[in-house]
C-alpha positions in Angstrom: 89.1 104.4 86.5 90.6 102.5 89.4 94.2 101.7 88.6 95.6 98.2 89.1 97.6 96.6 91.8 100.0 94.0 90.6 101.8 91.4 92.6 104.6 89.2 91.1 105.3 86.1 93.3 107.1 84.0 90.7 110.3 84.5 88.8 109.7 87.0 86.0 111.4 89.4 83.7 109.7 92.8 83.7 110.5 95.3 80.9 108.8 98.2 79.0 107.8 98.5 75.3 105.5 101.1 73.8 104.5 102.3 77.2 103.4 98.8 78.1 104.7 96.7 81.0 106.0 93.5 79.4 105.8 90.5 81.7 107.8 87.5 80.7 107.3 84.4 82.9 110.0 81.8 82.5 109.3 78.2 81.5 108.4 76.2 84.6 108.1 72.4 84.4 105.7 71.5 81.7 104.4 75.1 81.5 105.8 77.0 78.4 107.2 80.5 78.7 104.5 83.1 78.8 104.4 86.8 78.0 101.7 89.5 78.6 101.5 93.2 78.5 99.8 95.8 80.7 99.5 99.5 80.0 101.7 101.4 82.4 99.0 104.2 82.8 96.7 101.6 84.3 99.1 100.7 87.1 99.1 102.2 90.6 101.1 99.6 92.7 103.6 97.0 91.9 104.5 94.3 94.5 107.8 92.4 93.9 107.7 89.3 96.0 110.3 87.0 94.5 114.1 87.2 94.6 114.3 86.0 91.0 112.5 89.0 89.5 114.4 91.2 87.1 113.2 94.6 85.9 114.7 97.2 83.6 115.7 100.7 84.6 113.4 102.0 81.7 110.4 100.2 83.3 111.2 101.6 86.8 111.5 105.2 85.5 108.2 104.9 83.6 106.3 103.5 86.6 107.5 106.3 88.9 106.9 108.9 86.1 103.3 107.6 86.1 103.1 108.1 89.9 103.1 104.3 90.6 104.5 102.9 93.9 106.8 99.9 93.9 106.9 97.6 96.9 109.6 95.1 97.5 109.2 92.1 99.8 111.7 90.1 102.0 112.3 86.3 102.2 109.2 86.0 104.5 107.0 87.7 101.8 106.4 90.8 103.9 106.8 94.3 102.3 110.1 95.9 103.4 110.6 98.7 100.8 108.6 101.3 99.1 109.7 103.5 96.1 107.8 106.6 95.1 108.3 109.4 92.5 110.2 112.5 93.5 107.8 114.9 91.7 104.0 114.3 92.0 102.5 117.7 91.6 102.9 120.9 89.4 103.3 123.2 92.4 105.1 120.8 94.6 107.7 123.3 95.8 105.0 125.7 97.0 103.2 122.9 98.8 106.4 121.6 100.5 106.9 125.2 101.9 103.4 125.3 103.2 103.8 122.0 104.8 107.1 122.9 106.4 105.6 126.2 107.7 102.6 124.6 109.3 102.3 125.8 112.9 102.3 123.5 115.9 98.7 124.4 116.9 97.6 123.5 113.4 99.4 120.1 113.4 97.9 119.4 116.8 94.4 120.1 115.7 94.9 117.9 112.6 96.1 115.1 114.7 93.1 115.6 117.0 90.8 115.2 114.1 92.8 112.1 112.9 92.5 110.4 116.3 88.8 111.2 116.6 87.9 109.7 113.2 90.1 106.7 113.9 88.3 105.9 117.1 84.9 106.5 115.5 85.7 104.0 112.7 87.1 101.5 115.2 83.9 101.7 117.2 81.7 101.3 114.1 83.6 98.2 113.0 83.2 96.6 116.5 79.4 97.3 116.3 79.2 95.9 112.8 81.2 92.7 113.4 80.2 91.8 117.0 77.5 94.3 118.2 80.1 95.3 120.8 79.2 98.0 123.3 81.2 101.1 122.2 79.7 103.9 124.4 83.1 104.2 126.1 84.8 104.8 122.7 82.2 107.4 121.7 82.8 109.3 124.9 86.5 109.2 124.4 86.1 110.8 121.0 84.6 113.8 122.6 87.4 113.9 125.1 90.3 113.9 122.6 92.3 117.1 123.1 94.4 119.1 120.7 97.4 116.8 119.9 95.8 114.0 121.9 97.8 114.9 124.9 96.0 112.3 127.1 96.6 109.5 124.6 93.1 108.5 124.1 94.2 106.9 120.9 96.2 104.4 123.0 93.3 103.7 125.4 90.8 103.1 122.5 93.3 100.8 120.7 93.7 98.7 123.9 90.0 98.2 124.2 89.5 97.7 120.4 92.1 94.9 120.1 90.6 93.0 123.0 87.3 93.0 121.3 88.1 92.6 117.6 89.1 88.9 117.7 86.9 87.4 120.5 87.8 83.9 119.4 91.6 84.6 119.8 91.8 85.7 123.5 95.6 85.3 123.6 96.1 87.5 120.5 98.3 90.6 121.0 98.6 93.1 118.2 102.3 93.7 117.3 104.5 94.0 114.2 105.9 90.5 114.6 105.0 87.9 112.0 102.9 85.6 114.2 99.5 84.8 112.9 97.3 86.8 112.4 99.6 89.7 112.9 101.2 88.8 109.5 97.8 89.4 107.8 97.4 92.8 109.4 101.0 93.8 108.7 100.6 92.9 105.0 97.4 94.8 104.7 98.8 97.9 106.4 101.8 97.8 104.2 99.6 98.0 101.1 97.5 100.8 102.7 100.7 102.7 103.5 101.8 102.6 99.9 98.3 103.9 98.8 98.4 106.8 101.2 102.1 107.7 100.4 101.3 107.6 96.7 98.3 110.0 97.4 100.4 112.4 99.5 103.0 112.6 96.6 100.2 113.2 94.1 98.9 116.1 96.3 102.4 117.6 96.4 103.2 116.7 100.0 106.2 115.3 101.7 105.4 111.8 103.1 108.3 112.1 105.5 107.2 115.1 107.5 104.4 114.1 109.8 101.9 116.0 111.8 102.4 113.6 114.8 104.8 110.8 114.0 108.4 112.0 114.1 110.6 108.9 114.2 114.0 109.9 112.7 114.3 106.5 111.0 110.8 106.6 109.4 110.8 108.0 105.9 106.9 107.9 105.8 105.8 109.7 109.0 102.9 111.6 107.3 101.7 108.5 105.6 101.6 106.7 108.9 99.6 109.7 110.4 97.1 109.9 107.6 96.4 106.2 107.3 95.2 105.8 110.9 91.5 106.4 110.2 91.8 103.9 107.3 93.1 101.1 109.3 89.7 99.7 110.4 88.9 99.1 106.8 92.0 96.9 106.6 91.0 95.2 109.9 87.6 94.4 108.4 89.2 92.9 105.3 91.6 90.8 107.5 88.6 89.5 109.5 86.9 88.6 106.3 90.0 86.9 104.9 90.4 84.9 108.2 86.8 83.7 108.0 87.3 82.7 104.3 90.5 80.8 105.0 90.2 79.7 108.7 93.0 77.0 108.4 95.6 79.3 106.7 98.2 81.0 108.9 100.7 82.1 106.2 100.4 84.9 103.7 100.1 82.7 100.7 98.8 83.4 97.2 95.2 83.2 98.3 95.7 85.5 101.2 97.6 88.0 99.1 94.8 87.9 96.5 92.4 89.1 99.2 94.7 91.7 100.8 95.8 93.2 97.5 92.2 94.5 97.1 92.9 97.3 99.6 92.9 100.0 96.9 89.5 99.1 95.7 87.7 98.7 99.0 84.6 100.7 99.2 84.6 103.6 101.7 82.3 106.4 102.6 83.8 109.9 102.4 82.1 113.3 102.0 78.6 111.6 102.0 79.5 109.4 98.9 80.8 106.0 98.3 84.2 105.8 96.8 87.1 103.3 96.3 89.7 103.6 99.0 92.4 104.8 96.5 90.2 107.7 95.4 89.2 108.5 98.9 92.9 108.6 99.9 93.5 111.3 97.3 90.6 113.3 98.6 92.0 113.1 102.1 95.5 114.2 101.1 94.1 117.0 98.9 92.1 118.3 102.0 95.3 118.1 104.0 97.1 120.2 101.4 94.3 122.8 101.7 94.8 122.8 105.5 98.5 123.5 105.2 97.7 126.3 102.6 95.4 128.0 105.2 92.3 127.3 103.0 90.6 124.9 105.3 90.9 123.6 109.0 89.5 120.2 108.5 90.8 116.9 106.9 88.3 114.9 104.9 88.4 111.3 106.3 86.2 108.3 105.5 83.5 107.3 107.9 82.5 103.7 108.5 
């Protein structure tokens, strides 16, 4: 069963009773006070997007105990915080040690695979959306070296972003909140939470990356592993832009679209799978690589 992603954008009081998330919405105008319940075991991600949301410590502990991720948003409605459980696997200590002991050559090989699949997925999306010529990207995949020492990821990204939005010639992909960067940023934040949750479930440290090593980044490994998944978010954003061509803000309608990230259909291991399930397959394969049982990460293919 695919677990639920919940987003709270209005003032609410969130508590727990009988292993149920109790949502109490305050009286607003002519609308009466409302209350509903959701089984905690059915929840995977909770997005808190209003400064007037109150939740109890008991609820927070129960969500984390159930391996749910809790995302908090800033005044611009963009995700700024992510809370994950400390324990997510029965042999977590053993897997931590295997991850910490991973050799540099292994990490470089894993990053090579990651970059190759990311470029392949980007090329596939360009062909799907615009019938773009991607022979150059296919050739770059074969040229990616261990650790991507020649930065073919960057070269492919430069070409990809010039082709992805042909109607927005002045668009520059960045982390600022200009349209449509705000759509991409929001979708990536949800994806990051999904991947981080999967890493914890596989007994891995989201902080210790195979490539990213920013000292201020608590989710380096999540940022590594999410790379081949990004084109799925890009496709979703393009679909959202087409559905709401005159909307530039991340409003309720846009959130409703972008919060479907965990349920997006992907192809992995020759089968169709929801993205959230595929993420767990990817992180489980990564754990096997760290344990010396495999040399290949299982990534989705577009």
